[in-house]
VMD Tcl script that builds the backbone (N, CA, C; Angstrom):
set m [mol new atoms 216]
animate dup $m
set s [atomselect $m all]
$s set {name element resname resid chain x y z} {
  {N N MET 1 A 11.743 -7.400 2.963}
  {CA C MET 1 A 10.407 -6.911 2.726}
  {C C MET 1 A 9.700 -6.692 4.057}
  {N N VAL 2 A 8.889 -5.643 4.084}
  {CA C VAL 2 A 8.061 -5.354 5.259}
  {C C VAL 2 A 6.661 -4.976 4.780}
  {N N ARG 3 A 5.722 -5.070 5.691}
  {CA C ARG 3 A 4.356 -4.635 5.369}
  {C C ARG 3 A 4.318 -3.113 5.320}
  {N N VAL 4 A 3.437 -2.588 4.509}
  {CA C VAL 4 A 3.325 -1.140 4.392}
  {C C VAL 4 A 2.998 -0.505 5.746}
  {N N LEU 5 A 2.277 -1.213 6.599}
  {CA C LEU 5 A 1.933 -0.679 7.921}
  {C C LEU 5 A 3.140 -0.548 8.841}
  {N N GLU 6 A 4.251 -1.203 8.507}
  {CA C GLU 6 A 5.445 -1.147 9.340}
  {C C GLU 6 A 6.368 0.005 8.964}
  {N N LEU 7 A 6.057 0.709 7.879}
  {CA C LEU 7 A 6.877 1.836 7.454}
  {C C LEU 7 A 6.687 3.022 8.391}
  {N N ALA 8 A 7.693 3.879 8.458}
  {CA C ALA 8 A 7.550 5.143 9.166}
  {C C ALA 8 A 6.789 6.101 8.254}
  {N N VAL 9 A 5.960 6.932 8.845}
  {CA C VAL 9 A 5.208 7.911 8.060}
  {C C VAL 9 A 6.192 8.781 7.275}
  {N N GLY 10 A 5.893 8.975 5.995}
  {CA C GLY 10 A 6.748 9.767 5.116}
  {C C GLY 10 A 7.722 8.932 4.307}
  {N N THR 11 A 7.827 7.632 4.604}
  {CA C THR 11 A 8.755 6.753 3.903}
  {C C THR 11 A 8.219 6.385 2.529}
  {N N THR 12 A 9.117 6.394 1.547}
  {CA C THR 12 A 8.790 5.968 0.187}
  {C C THR 12 A 9.373 4.587 -0.025}
  {N N ALA 13 A 8.602 3.708 -0.666}
  {CA C ALA 13 A 9.047 2.337 -0.909}
  {C C ALA 13 A 8.381 1.802 -2.171}
  {N N SER 14 A 8.944 0.728 -2.695}
  {CA C SER 14 A 8.415 0.067 -3.884}
  {C C SER 14 A 7.606 -1.165 -3.460}
  {N N ILE 15 A 6.443 -1.348 -4.049}
  {CA C ILE 15 A 5.613 -2.499 -3.713}
  {C C ILE 15 A 6.270 -3.766 -4.252}
  {N N ALA 16 A 6.466 -4.730 -3.365}
  {CA C ALA 16 A 7.058 -6.005 -3.740}
  {C C ALA 16 A 5.981 -7.005 -4.127}
  {N N GLU 17 A 4.943 -7.118 -3.285}
  {CA C GLU 17 A 3.859 -8.040 -3.587}
  {C C GLU 17 A 2.618 -7.677 -2.791}
  {N N ILE 18 A 1.487 -8.151 -3.305}
  {CA C ILE 18 A 0.205 -7.999 -2.629}
  {C C ILE 18 A -0.311 -9.410 -2.415}
  {N N THR 19 A -0.493 -9.786 -1.147}
  {CA C THR 19 A -0.759 -11.188 -0.823}
  {C C THR 19 A -2.222 -11.530 -0.618}
  {N N THR 20 A -3.115 -10.627 -0.890}
  {CA C THR 20 A -4.532 -10.924 -0.693}
  {C C THR 20 A -4.994 -12.031 -1.636}
  {N N SER 21 A -5.938 -12.822 -1.168}
  {CA C SER 21 A -6.468 -13.905 -2.002}
  {C C SER 21 A -7.748 -13.484 -2.714}
  {N N THR 22 A -8.149 -12.239 -2.526}
  {CA C THR 22 A -9.378 -11.741 -3.122}
  {C C THR 22 A -9.069 -11.012 -4.428}
  {N N LEU 23 A -9.488 -11.575 -5.533}
  {CA C LEU 23 A -9.243 -10.983 -6.843}
  {C C LEU 23 A -9.860 -9.594 -6.950}
  {N N ALA 24 A -11.041 -9.404 -6.406}
  {CA C ALA 24 A -11.703 -8.096 -6.462}
  {C C ALA 24 A -10.862 -7.030 -5.764}
  {N N ARG 25 A -10.221 -7.396 -4.645}
  {CA C ARG 25 A -9.388 -6.436 -3.926}
  {C C ARG 25 A -8.152 -6.070 -4.755}
  {N N VAL 26 A -7.538 -7.054 -5.391}
  {CA C VAL 26 A -6.369 -6.800 -6.235}
  {C C VAL 26 A -6.756 -5.879 -7.384}
  {N N GLU 27 A -7.902 -6.137 -7.994}
  {CA C GLU 27 A -8.359 -5.306 -9.109}
  {C C GLU 27 A -8.650 -3.884 -8.669}
  {N N LYS 28 A -9.239 -3.734 -7.495}
  {CA C LYS 28 A -9.543 -2.392 -6.983}
  {C C LYS 28 A -8.253 -1.617 -6.709}
  {N N LEU 29 A -7.278 -2.277 -6.080}
  {CA C LEU 29 A -5.991 -1.622 -5.831}
  {C C LEU 29 A -5.302 -1.265 -7.141}
  {N N ALA 30 A -5.353 -2.162 -8.121}
  {CA C ALA 30 A -4.730 -1.922 -9.420}
  {C C ALA 30 A -5.346 -0.705 -10.104}
  {N N ALA 31 A -6.638 -0.489 -9.915}
  {CA C ALA 31 A -7.301 0.668 -10.511}
  {C C ALA 31 A -6.718 1.980 -9.989}
  {N N PHE 32 A -6.151 1.950 -8.783}
  {CA C PHE 32 A -5.513 3.125 -8.202}
  {C C PHE 32 A -4.004 3.156 -8.455}
  {N N GLY 33 A -3.491 2.177 -9.206}
  {CA C GLY 33 A -2.062 2.118 -9.487}
  {C C GLY 33 A -1.264 1.409 -8.418}
  {N N ILE 34 A -1.944 0.755 -7.485}
  {CA C ILE 34 A -1.283 0.041 -6.396}
  {C C ILE 34 A -1.024 -1.387 -6.881}
  {N N VAL 35 A 0.117 -1.587 -7.517}
  {CA C VAL 35 A 0.507 -2.887 -8.079}
  {C C VAL 35 A 1.982 -3.115 -7.780}
  {N N PRO 36 A 2.438 -4.369 -7.821}
  {CA C PRO 36 A 3.868 -4.619 -7.611}
  {C C PRO 36 A 4.717 -3.788 -8.573}
  {N N GLY 37 A 5.763 -3.185 -8.019}
  {CA C GLY 37 A 6.645 -2.326 -8.795}
  {C C GLY 37 A 6.342 -0.841 -8.637}
  {N N SER 38 A 5.126 -0.513 -8.190}
  {CA C SER 38 A 4.756 0.888 -7.983}
  {C C SER 38 A 5.489 1.455 -6.773}
  {N N VAL 39 A 5.797 2.735 -6.850}
  {CA C VAL 39 A 6.431 3.422 -5.725}
  {C C VAL 39 A 5.330 4.148 -4.960}
  {N N ILE 40 A 5.289 3.905 -3.655}
  {CA C ILE 40 A 4.282 4.521 -2.802}
  {C C ILE 40 A 4.965 5.256 -1.652}
  {N N ARG 41 A 4.198 6.120 -1.002}
  {CA C ARG 41 A 4.673 6.826 0.190}
  {C C ARG 41 A 3.596 6.695 1.258}
  {N N LEU 42 A 4.005 6.328 2.470}
  {CA C LEU 42 A 3.060 6.235 3.581}
  {C C LEU 42 A 2.811 7.642 4.102}
  {N N VAL 43 A 1.568 8.100 3.977}
  {CA C VAL 43 A 1.194 9.457 4.376}
  {C C VAL 43 A 0.762 9.490 5.837}
  {N N ALA 44 A 0.001 8.491 6.264}
  {CA C ALA 44 A -0.487 8.430 7.647}
  {C C ALA 44 A -0.727 6.974 8.021}
  {N N ARG 45 A -0.649 6.710 9.312}
  {CA C ARG 45 A -0.908 5.367 9.809}
  {C C ARG 45 A -2.161 5.331 10.685}
  {N N ARG 46 A -2.482 6.434 11.318}
  {CA C ARG 46 A -3.654 6.522 12.193}
  {C C ARG 46 A -4.413 7.800 11.877}
  {N N PRO 47 A -5.716 7.818 11.901}
  {CA C PRO 47 A -6.611 6.765 12.345}
  {C C PRO 47 A -6.742 5.636 11.328}
  {N N THR 48 A -6.271 5.849 10.099}
  {CA C THR 48 A -6.270 4.794 9.091}
  {C C THR 48 A -5.006 4.922 8.258}
  {N N CYS 49 A -4.633 3.859 7.601}
  {CA C CYS 49 A -3.445 3.857 6.749}
  {C C CYS 49 A -3.769 4.627 5.467}
  {N N VAL 50 A -2.950 5.629 5.145}
  {CA C VAL 50 A -3.121 6.393 3.914}
  {C C VAL 50 A -1.811 6.323 3.146}
  {N N ILE 51 A -1.899 5.890 1.880}
  {CA C ILE 51 A -0.712 5.841 1.036}
  {C C ILE 51 A -0.928 6.719 -0.179}
  {N N ALA 52 A 0.166 7.223 -0.717}
  {CA C ALA 52 A 0.131 8.017 -1.942}
  {C C ALA 52 A 0.891 7.258 -3.016}
  {N N CYS 53 A 0.308 7.208 -4.189}
  {CA C CYS 53 A 0.934 6.580 -5.349}
  {C C CYS 53 A 0.763 7.563 -6.503}
  {N N GLY 54 A 1.857 8.202 -6.881}
  {CA C GLY 54 A 1.756 9.253 -7.887}
  {C C GLY 54 A 0.947 10.404 -7.318}
  {N N GLU 55 A -0.079 10.826 -8.018}
  {CA C GLU 55 A -0.933 11.923 -7.565}
  {C C GLU 55 A -2.158 11.432 -6.809}
  {N N THR 56 A -2.252 10.130 -6.570}
  {CA C THR 56 A -3.409 9.538 -5.918}
  {C C THR 56 A -3.092 9.190 -4.468}
  {N N SER 57 A -3.968 9.579 -3.562}
  {CA C SER 57 A -3.882 9.149 -2.164}
  {C C SER 57 A -5.075 8.256 -1.885}
  {N N ILE 58 A -4.836 7.184 -1.149}
  {CA C ILE 58 A -5.908 6.239 -0.857}
  {C C ILE 58 A -5.804 5.793 0.596}
  {N N ALA 59 A -6.957 5.770 1.273}
  {CA C ALA 59 A -7.028 5.277 2.646}
  {C C ALA 59 A -7.326 3.788 2.587}
  {N N LEU 60 A -6.585 3.019 3.371}
  {CA C LEU 60 A -6.734 1.562 3.377}
  {C C LEU 60 A -7.109 1.071 4.764}
  {N N GLU 61 A -7.939 0.062 4.810}
  {CA C GLU 61 A -8.183 -0.624 6.075}
  {C C GLU 61 A -6.888 -1.322 6.469}
  {N N ASP 62 A -6.657 -1.489 7.765}
  {CA C ASP 62 A -5.441 -2.157 8.230}
  {C C ASP 62 A -5.302 -3.556 7.631}
  {N N GLU 63 A -6.428 -4.236 7.456}
  {CA C GLU 63 A -6.405 -5.581 6.873}
  {C C GLU 63 A -5.763 -5.563 5.475}
  {N N ILE 64 A -6.073 -4.550 4.701}
  {CA C ILE 64 A -5.494 -4.436 3.359}
  {C C ILE 64 A -4.027 -4.027 3.456}
  {N N GLY 65 A -3.712 -3.120 4.363}
  {CA C GLY 65 A -2.327 -2.695 4.556}
  {C C GLY 65 A -1.414 -3.839 4.953}
  {N N ARG 66 A -1.963 -4.813 5.676}
  {CA C ARG 66 A -1.153 -5.978 6.070}
  {C C ARG 66 A -0.864 -6.895 4.879}
  {N N ASP 67 A -1.635 -6.761 3.799}
  {CA C ASP 67 A -1.448 -7.605 2.606}
  {C C ASP 67 A -0.448 -7.006 1.605}
  {N N ILE 68 A -0.013 -5.781 1.841}
  {CA C ILE 68 A 0.882 -5.109 0.896}
  {C C ILE 68 A 2.300 -5.110 1.470}
  {N N TYR 69 A 3.204 -5.774 0.767}
  {CA C TYR 69 A 4.613 -5.833 1.185}
  {C C TYR 69 A 5.440 -4.941 0.278}
  {N N VAL 70 A 6.424 -4.258 0.870}
  {CA C VAL 70 A 7.244 -3.307 0.124}
  {C C VAL 70 A 8.732 -3.599 0.339}
  {N N HIS 71 A 9.540 -3.140 -0.620}
  {CA C HIS 71 A 11.000 -3.140 -0.466}
  {C C HIS 71 A 11.370 -1.803 0.139}
  {N N VAL 72 A 12.152 -1.818 1.186}
  {CA C VAL 72 A 12.549 -0.570 1.830}
  {C C VAL 72 A 13.841 -0.062 1.232}
}
mol reanalyze $m
mol bondsrecalc $m
mol representation Tube
mol addrep $m
């Protein structure tokens, strides 16, 4: 497992776990389909982390990106 921020841009991976301790953050990510088992693609890393999940793209703060672990 690696953090989503460690992926190369354009890489597709499956979310293994989200380690944040904030329930509100987990719920917000879940509303976008960002949950364990979802397949995501890293679209950009700078100036901010952008991931795509299905037809949804979402920009994440680096702090949140460090909480998302994926299977490569």
